[in-house]
Backbone as ProteinMPNN parsed JSONL, in Angstrom:
{"seq_chain_A": "MLEEYIARFILHMSHNYRKYIGGFFGFFIGVLWLQFGFFPMLFVCLCSILGYKLGDFKIQKKIKRKILEKLKED", "coords_chain_A": {"N_chain_A": [[0.5, -0.804, -0.091], [1.956, 0.77, 1.045], [4.151, 1.564, -1.178], [2.53, 1.726, -3.27], [1.346, 4.249, -3.025], [3.756, 5.884, -2.784], [5.155, 5.216, -5.552], [2.598, 6.248, -7.049], [3.491, 8.989, -6.208], [5.955, 9.426, -6.974], [5.405, 9.201, -9.617], [3.528, 11.212, -10.43], [5.308, 13.634, -9.888], [7.772, 13.136, -11.188], [5.887, 14.061, -13.896], [5.516, 16.593, -13.47], [7.316, 18.128, -12.734], [8.646, 20.468, -13.017], [6.738, 22.266, -12.424], [7.288, 21.968, -9.484], [9.646, 22.657, -9.344], [9.696, 25.478, -9.536], [7.631, 26.142, -8.266], [9.276, 25.865, -5.934], [11.538, 28.024, -5.813], [10.593, 29.944, -6.63], [9.305, 29.981, -3.043], [11.797, 30.373, -2.179], [13.075, 32.754, -3.257], [11.266, 34.291, -2.567], [11.49, 33.637, 0.663], [14.334, 34.697, 0.736], [13.908, 37.563, 0.714], [12.159, 38.686, 1.993], [11.382, 39.794, 5.738], [9.989, 38.105, 8.981], [6.999, 37.83, 9.194], [3.035, 38.974, 9.5], [2.388, 39.656, 6.723], [4.784, 39.599, 5.076], [4.72, 36.823, 4.977], [2.16, 36.225, 4.139], [3.529, 37.611, 0.863], [5.534, 35.763, 0.614], [4.224, 33.453, 0.127], [2.531, 34.038, -1.664], [4.778, 34.497, -4.064], [5.451, 31.822, -4.198], [3.619, 30.625, -5.308], [3.096, 31.402, -8.578], [5.554, 31.259, -9.18], [4.975, 28.559, -9.171], [2.949, 28.533, -10.932], [4.65, 29.793, -13.189], [6.227, 27.65, -13.891], [4.965, 26.065, -14.722], [4.441, 23.734, -18.354], [2.832, 24.701, -19.968], [1.184, 26.861, -19.636], [4.059, 28.243, -20.008], [4.046, 27.718, -22.842], [2.264, 29.738, -23.821], [3.311, 32.246, -22.863], [5.524, 32.189, -24.121], [4.683, 32.062, -26.926], [2.51, 34.679, -26.945], [4.887, 36.612, -26.319], [6.844, 36.242, -28.454], [4.835, 37.317, -30.377], [4.759, 39.599, -30.313], [6.781, 40.205, -30.396], [7.393, 40.191, -33.182], [5.411, 41.45, -34.064], [6.782, 44.236, -34.322]], "CA_chain_A": [[0.032, -0.069, 0.033], [2.43, 2.531, 0.726], [4.533, 1.107, -2.091], [1.767, 2.438, -4.184], [0.924, 5.408, -2.609], [5.263, 5.65, -3.041], [5.175, 4.75, -7.07], [1.893, 7.615, -7.959], [3.974, 10.516, -6.151], [7.059, 9.595, -8.146], [4.86, 9.265, -11.279], [2.797, 12.653, -10.075], [6.398, 14.116, -9.409], [8.22, 12.719, -12.911], [5.158, 14.646, -14.84], [4.996, 17.948, -12.863], [8.631, 18.474, -11.939], [8.81, 22.328, -13.22], [5.623, 23.052, -11.269], [8.107, 21.775, -8.359], [10.904, 23.627, -9.106], [9.445, 26.835, -9.873], [7.392, 26.558, -6.879], [10.1, 26.075, -4.424], [12.333, 29.065, -6.761], [9.729, 31.064, -5.539], [9.306, 30.327, -2.3], [13.067, 30.48, -1.744], [13.528, 34.465, -3.372], [10.38, 34.906, -1.413], [12.373, 33.983, 1.764], [15.612, 35.716, 1.053], [13.59, 38.939, 0.256], [11.631, 39.009, 3.237], [11.943, 39.37, 7.066], [9.187, 37.366, 8.855], [5.764, 38.975, 9.338], [2.158, 38.329, 8.465], [2.616, 40.293, 5.172], [5.923, 38.534, 4.446], [4.143, 35.278, 4.43], [1.939, 36.195, 2.439], [3.98, 37.567, -0.021], [6.125, 34.625, 0.019], [2.68, 32.181, -0.494], [2.366, 34.194, -3.701], [6.204, 33.961, -4.884], [5.724, 30.32, -4.199], [2.814, 30.23, -6.332], [4.112, 32.639, -8.923], [6.741, 30.175, -9.275], [4.458, 26.919, -9.86], [2.451, 28.796, -12.547], [5.828, 29.953, -14.362], [6.464, 26.514, -14.006], [3.841, 24.977, -15.742], [4.726, 24.026, -19.39], [1.376, 25.302, -20.431], [1.333, 28.848, -19.385], [4.885, 29.042, -20.646], [4.167, 28.071, -24.147], [1.052, 30.542, -23.86], [3.904, 33.278, -22.407], [6.553, 32.691, -25.143], [4.041, 32.493, -28.129], [2.737, 35.988, -26.72], [6.265, 37.137, -26.612], [6.789, 35.821, -30.026], [3.451, 37.719, -30.93], [5.034, 41.106, -29.732], [8.007, 40.619, -31.383], [6.704, 39.645, -34.935], [4.866, 42.779, -34.424], [7.895, 45.173, -34.662]], "C_chain_A": [[0.901, 1.152, 0.211], [3.244, 2.836, -0.035], [3.81, 2.179, -3.419], [1.497, 3.432, -4.145], [2.19, 6.055, -3.16], [5.171, 5.774, -4.951], [4.011, 6.197, -8.046], [2.465, 8.906, -7.149], [5.028, 10.665, -6.714], [6.739, 10.116, -9.221], [4.431, 10.863, -11.716], [4.294, 13.574, -9.769], [7.27, 14.677, -10.589], [7.316, 14.104, -14.128], [5.096, 16.309, -15.028], [6.306, 18.992, -12.031], [8.848, 20.135, -12.091], [8.328, 22.886, -12.683], [6.453, 23.376, -10.033], [8.701, 22.645, -8.137], [10.793, 24.58, -9.134], [8.645, 27.024, -8.894], [8.375, 27.301, -5.886], [11.564, 27.376, -4.787], [11.66, 30.203, -5.882], [9.34, 31.886, -4.385], [11.119, 30.971, -1.86], [13.879, 32.344, -1.763], [12.481, 34.403, -1.9], [11.345, 35.57, 0.08], [13.551, 34.842, 2.156], [14.975, 37.191, 0.848], [12.999, 39.504, 1.397], [11.889, 38.964, 5.105], [10.585, 38.282, 7.644], [7.851, 38.369, 9.59], [4.566, 38.408, 8.643], [2.381, 38.236, 6.591], [3.634, 39.588, 4.819], [4.765, 37.575, 4.137], [3.499, 35.384, 3.91], [2.649, 36.379, 0.89], [5.339, 36.11, -0.145], [5.32, 33.712, -0.401], [2.891, 33.065, -2.099], [3.421, 34.332, -4.843], [5.942, 32.67, -4.973], [4.373, 30.119, -5.412], [2.806, 30.501, -7.88], [4.855, 31.391, -9.835], [5.764, 28.536, -9.692], [3.8, 27.173, -10.838], [3.27, 29.026, -13.389], [6.41, 28.217, -14.873], [5.905, 25.689, -14.489], [4.324, 25.394, -17.336], [3.668, 24.822, -20.474], [1.421, 26.268, -20.338], [2.797, 29.424, -19.769], [5.314, 28.747, -21.818], [3.23, 29.443, -23.883], [2.336, 32.01, -23.879], [4.722, 33.436, -23.573], [5.438, 32.843, -26.642], [3.407, 34.035, -28.113], [3.784, 37.179, -27.143], [6.695, 37.254, -28.213], [6.08, 36.977, -30.699], [3.378, 39.111, -31.245], [6.091, 41.69, -31.196], [8.151, 40.604, -33.147], [5.988, 41.25, -35.339], [5.112, 44.109, -35.022], [8.03, 45.273, -36.087]], "O_chain_A": [[0.7, 2.258, -0.292], [3.531, 4.031, -0.103], [4.326, 3.009, -4.168], [1.284, 3.941, -5.246], [1.947, 6.856, -4.062], [5.129, 6.945, -5.327], [4.284, 6.833, -9.064], [1.887, 9.956, -7.429], [5.355, 11.796, -7.074], [7.274, 11.053, -9.815], [4.731, 11.522, -12.712], [3.909, 14.559, -9.139], [7.502, 15.831, -10.949], [7.912, 14.838, -14.916], [4.832, 17.029, -15.99], [6.316, 19.95, -11.258], [9.215, 20.845, -11.155], [8.774, 23.935, -12.218], [6.506, 24.493, -9.518], [8.623, 23.407, -7.173], [11.808, 25.156, -8.741], [8.758, 28.146, -8.402], [8.438, 28.404, -5.344], [12.473, 27.501, -3.966], [11.986, 30.95, -4.96], [9.126, 33.087, -4.217], [11.328, 32.018, -1.248], [14.643, 32.936, -1.001], [12.772, 34.448, -0.704], [11.707, 36.674, 0.488], [13.811, 35.439, 3.201], [15.84, 38.067, 0.839], [13.256, 40.645, 1.78], [12.575, 38.075, 5.61], [10.107, 37.593, 6.743], [7.921, 39.36, 10.317], [4.619, 37.678, 7.653], [2.471, 37.374, 5.717], [3.299, 38.704, 4.031], [4.034, 37.634, 3.148], [3.623, 34.807, 2.829], [2.457, 35.608, -0.05], [5.833, 35.762, -1.217], [5.68, 33.071, -1.388], [3.278, 32.706, -3.211], [3.217, 34.314, -6.057], [6.263, 32.228, -6.076], [4.499, 29.316, -6.337], [2.392, 29.512, -8.486], [4.583, 30.872, -10.917], [6.123, 27.661, -10.479], [3.797, 26.363, -11.765], [2.993, 28.617, -14.516], [6.853, 27.832, -15.956], [6.334, 24.555, -14.699], [4.549, 26.535, -17.738], [3.903, 25.371, -21.55], [1.88, 26.805, -21.346], [2.984, 30.636, -19.882], [6.422, 29.097, -22.223], [4.002, 30.386, -23.709], [2.281, 32.771, -24.844], [4.783, 34.536, -24.121], [5.559, 33.855, -27.332], [3.664, 34.724, -29.1], [3.676, 38.165, -27.872], [6.802, 38.264, -28.908], [6.693, 37.603, -31.564], [2.586, 39.737, -31.95], [6.214, 42.528, -32.09], [8.983, 41.012, -33.957], [6.007, 41.919, -36.372], [4.423, 44.842, -35.731], [8.896, 45.999, -36.576]]}, "name": "protein", "num_of_chains": 1, "seq": "MLEEYIARFILHMSHNYRKYIGGFFGFFIGVLWLQFGFFPMLFVCLCSILGYKLGDFKIQKKIKRKILEKLKED"}
């Protein structure tokens, strides 16, 4: 039973590793940037969410597409 959970966790991590790396990076930067307290804690959480989203491959494709469209307009 535990082996099944571990296998599913590893499979999930292998498919979404960019999201987790992005989330960790955002969290790490947020912790380095701020002092401790309620509002800084919210900022760290927002940085983590932003990093998680930027690590998503679908969102990366959308961002790259928009950048290329803007460059082609010039």
